[in-house]
C-alpha positions, 0 to 999 in steps of 0.5 A: 771740625764738626760734631760728626768728626768726633768719635763718642761711641765710648763716652758716657751718654754720647757726650763730648767731654770738653776742657777749657783753658784760659787762652792767656794764662793756659790755666785750666778753668774747667771740665764740661760735656756738650752734645751736638746742640751745644757744640753747634752753639758754641761754634756759631756764637763763639761762646762756650755752651755745654749740655747740662747733664743734671738739668738735661738742657743747653746752658751757655756759661755766663748766661746768668752771671755774665761771666761768658767764656769767649772762644778763640780756639778749639782743638780736638785730641789725638782719639777725636773723643775730647775737645780742648776750647781755648778761651778768654773768660769775662770774670771768675769760671767757677760758681764759687767766684774763683778763676777756675774749678780746679784750686790750682795756684791763683796767680798761675801764669799771671804773666799771660795776663800781664802781657794781655793787658800790655797789648790791650794798652798799646791797642788802646792807648789810654790817657794817664797810663804808665804803659801808654806812656812808655809806648808813646816814648818809643823804644829807646825809652822803653829799652833804656828802662829795661836796662835800668831794671836790669841793673837795679836787679843785679844790685839787689841780688848781689846784696843778697837782698830777697825782698828787693830783688823780686821787687826789682826783678818784677819791674824788669819783667814788666818793662821787658814785656813792653819791650817785647810788645814794641817789637812785635813779640811776646812771650810765646816767641820768647818760649820758642826761642828758648825751646831751640836752644833747649833742643841744641844743648 
């Protein structure tokens, strides 16, 4: 994909609209615009660079704040006049210090962030981390914890204790994500499996 592949004759000032989305949570972070130089710089350096319409110059997101948007993948839309960038942010995206420029729920799809953290723990295995402890113990221990948390979640549900149910359900989901990582799988695999079943239903 090159800048020449886009059809920008109907776009304002011939600039390419760019939607940036968090690769872990899928939260929409911001909208910006690219000219050819910004697009090429983004591709070459792996950090999102825009063309500022107000200042009439290039600006790499995070060049002053340090909150870069690290490119994971880029997808053109069906009409080839808009670009979707999946990125991993180094910090808040908005100048207000918020996660995104759009005020959707702050912890939207936090499980994607949690999964990314679990995967990083599995890679680095830092000392003192409970997640590291689980991976060290192996699949049997992790599976045991999933079973224990499932039982505790069911008990709180049967007792009608919503607050305790939510707490135990959180423990269950966390340990299930650790087990998925141990098995080489993740949320995306669960989504695909459930989607297959949904189609058959």
